[in-house]
C-alpha positions in Angstrom: 32.4 22.2 -6.3 29.5 21.6 -4.3 28.3 17.6 -3.7 24.2 17.7 -4.6 22.2 16.2 -1.3 20.7 12.6 -2.9 17.1 13.1 -3.2 16.0 9.5 -0.9 12.5 8.3 0.1 10.8 4.8 2.4 8.2 3.5 0.2 5.5 1.4 1.7 5.3 -1.7 -0.8 2.3 -3.7 0.6 2.5 -5.7 -2.9 -1.2 -4.0 -4.1 -2.1 -1.9 -7.3 -2.0 1.2 -5.4 1.5 1.0 -3.9 3.1 -0.2 -7.0 2.2 3.0 -8.7 3.2 5.0 -5.6 6.8 2.7 -5.6 6.8 3.5 -9.4 6.4 7.3 -8.8 8.7 6.9 -6.1 11.4 5.6 -8.0 10.7 8.2 -11.0 11.3 11.2 -8.5 13.6 10.1 -6.1 18.4 9.4 -6.4 17.2 6.2 -4.3 13.9 4.5 -3.3 14.1 1.7 0.2 10.7 -0.1 -0.1 9.5 -1.3 3.9 6.7 -4.3 3.6 5.1 -5.1 6.5 3.5 -8.7 7.6 1.2 -8.6 10.3 -0.7 -12.0 10.1 -3.2 -11.1 7.1 -4.7 -14.2 5.2 -2.6 -13.3 1.8 1.1 -13.0 3.8 2.9 -15.0 1.8 1.2 -13.9 -1.6 2.2 -10.3 -0.6 5.6 -11.0 0.3 6.4 -12.3 -3.1 4.5 -9.5 -4.4 6.9 -7.2 -2.9 10.4 -8.8 -4.0 9.3 -9.5 -7.9 7.7 -5.3 -7.3 11.4 -4.5 -6.1 13.2 -6.5 -8.5 11.3 -4.9 -11.8 11.6 -1.4 -11.0 15.5 -2.2 -9.4 14.2 -0.7 -5.8 17.5 -2.7 -3.7 17.1 -1.7 -0.2 14.4 -4.1 1.2 13.2 -4.5 4.9 10.5 -6.8 5.4 9.6 -7.1 8.7 6.5 -8.9 10.3 4.0 -7.2 13.5 2.9 -9.6 15.0 0.7 -7.0 17.1 -2.1 -6.8 15.4 -2.8 -10.3 14.5 -2.9 -10.4 18.3 -5.3 -8.1 18.4 -7.7 -9.1 16.1 -11.1 -7.7 15.2 -10.6 -8.0 11.3 -11.1 -10.3 8.6 -7.9 -10.2 7.5 -6.2 -11.4 10.9 -9.0 -13.4 12.0 -10.1 -17.1 10.8 -13.6 -16.8 12.5 -14.8 -13.5 10.4 -15.0 -14.2 6.9 -13.8 -11.6 4.8 -16.8 -10.1 2.3 -18.0 -10.2 -1.0 -17.9 -6.5 -2.6 -21.4 -6.1 -2.6 -21.9 -7.4 1.1 -20.2 -3.8 2.1 -22.2 -1.0 2.7 -21.3 2.8 4.0 -20.4 1.2 7.1 -16.1 0.7 8.0 -16.3 -2.9 6.5 -15.0 -6.0 8.5 -11.6 -6.1 6.1 -10.5 -3.0 7.8 -7.4 -4.0 10.7 -7.7 -1.3 13.4 -5.3 1.9 13.8 -3.1 -0.7 10.5 -1.1 2.0 9.6 -0.2 3.8 12.0 1.4 0.5 12.6 3.6 0.4 9.4 3.8 4.4 8.7 5.4 3.8 12.6 8.3 1.6 11.2 8.3 3.5 7.6 9.2 6.8 9.6 11.7 5.4 11.8 13.2 3.7 9.4 13.6 6.8 7.2 15.2 8.7 9.7 18.4 5.9 9.7 18.7 6.5 6.1 18.3 10.1 5.7 15.1 9.9 3.6 13.3 13.3 3.7 9.7 11.4 2.7 7.5 8.2 3.2 5.3 7.1 0.3 2.8 5.2 0.5 -0.3 4.7 -1.6 -4.0 5.4 0.6 -6.7 6.1 -1.4 -9.7 8.2 -0.5 -12.4 8.0 -3.5 -13.5 4.5 -4.3 -11.9 2.8 -1.3 -13.6 0.6 1.5 -13.6 3.5 4.1 -10.7 3.1 6.3 -10.9 5.5 8.6 -6.6 5.6 8.0 -6.9 6.4 5.0 -8.0 9.6 5.1 -6.2 13.4 4.0 -7.2 13.9 7.9 -5.0 11.6 9.3 -1.5 12.5 6.8 -2.0 14.8 7.9 -1.9 15.0 11.6 1.2 12.1 11.2 2.5 14.4 9.5 2.9 16.3 12.8 3.6 13.3 14.8 6.4 12.5 12.6 7.4 16.4 12.9 7.8 16.2 16.3 9.0 13.0 17.0 11.9 13.4 15.1 15.3 14.0 15.2 15.1 16.7 13.1 12.1 17.3 11.9 12.4 16.7 8.5 10.6 13.4 6.8 7.2 14.1 5.0 4.9 11.9 5.0 3.6 12.3 1.3 0.2 10.9 -0.3 0.7 11.0 -3.9 -2.6 9.0 -4.8 -4.7 9.6 -2.3 -7.5 12.1 -4.2 -7.5 10.1 -7.1 -10.2 7.1 -8.8 -8.7 3.9 -8.5 -9.3 4.4 -12.2 -7.5 7.2 -12.7 -4.2 5.3 -10.5 -5.2 2.0 -13.1 -4.0 4.9 -16.1 -1.2 7.0 -14.2 0.2 3.6 -13.6 0.1 2.2 -17.1 2.0 5.6 -18.1 4.7 5.5 -15.6 5.2 1.3 -16.8 4.2 -0.2 -13.3 4.3 -3.5 -13.4 0.7 -4.5 -12.2 1.1 -8.4 -14.1 3.0 -8.8 -10.4 0.5 -7.3 -7.5 -1.8 -8.6 -6.0 -4.7 -6.8 -4.3 -7.3 -10.2 -3.2 -8.6 -10.5 0.4 -8.3 -13.8 0.6 -6.8 -16.0 -1.7 -3.0 -17.0 -3.2 -3.4 -18.8 -6.0 -5.9 -17.3 -8.2 -7.2 -13.5 -6.7 -11.1 -14.6 -5.9 -13.3 -11.8 -7.9 -15.6 -11.0 -5.4 -14.3 -9.8 -1.8 -13.9 -5.8 -2.0 -10.5 -5.3 -3.0 -10.9 -7.3 -6.1 -14.1 -5.6 -6.7 -12.5 -2.3 -7.0 -9.5 -3.4 -8.5 -11.7 -4.7 -11.4 -13.4 -1.9 -11.7 -11.4 0.4 -11.8 -9.5 -1.7 -14.6 -12.9 -1.9 -16.6 -13.9 2.3 -16.4 -10.0 2.9 -17.8 -10.6 -0.3 -20.1 -7.8 -2.3 -20.3 -7.2 -6.0 -18.7 -6.8 -6.2 -15.3 -3.4 -9.2 -16.6 -3.4 -11.0 -13.0 -5.6 -14.0 -12.9 -8.9 -14.3 -11.3 -10.9 -17.3 -10.0 -14.1 -14.7 -11.2 -14.1 -11.8 -12.8 
């Protein structure tokens, strides 16, 4: 009898709401899922790491890779990596790319995930990028991932690894609903840009998250300093 090939995926798991739902999707659709978490000197890196480990345990993801990227904090230019730049409140973010954008961050993340996928023999790399209801980051657009898929196809040994972005066209409230259907453990996630004890409730990421849960008509289960 021929042996059926087991499907394997690598998921980039920051510990936030979107990556949590992405990981739950990958766990549903693949035999084996491996999760990679990248710390890059961001303000809430310790809290995000805790969420990553807790999510892996709850979702029964055993293969984990935790990497530290020193380049992004050294480069700076973002409120998430430069303490001299204040994290803006959600209402202060307009139509231009906000100061919470980390320059070309997702390229660093994808490079690690694709490298590990090649070693593991995984055919998919999941990332929870979202374009609607987002902060307008340029590395969250569909065209970006189309281009990066061309890079992965050209730059890997077999050219078979595909980057998948299952949430990219979804509104945040729909991501919440999908997560609830999948049993995604939102209580273990962390999205706040500025605090590690309780989510601030006012930064752009908190504001987007709170609006999403309100639109989905469910209570966000994490603690907030201000809702």
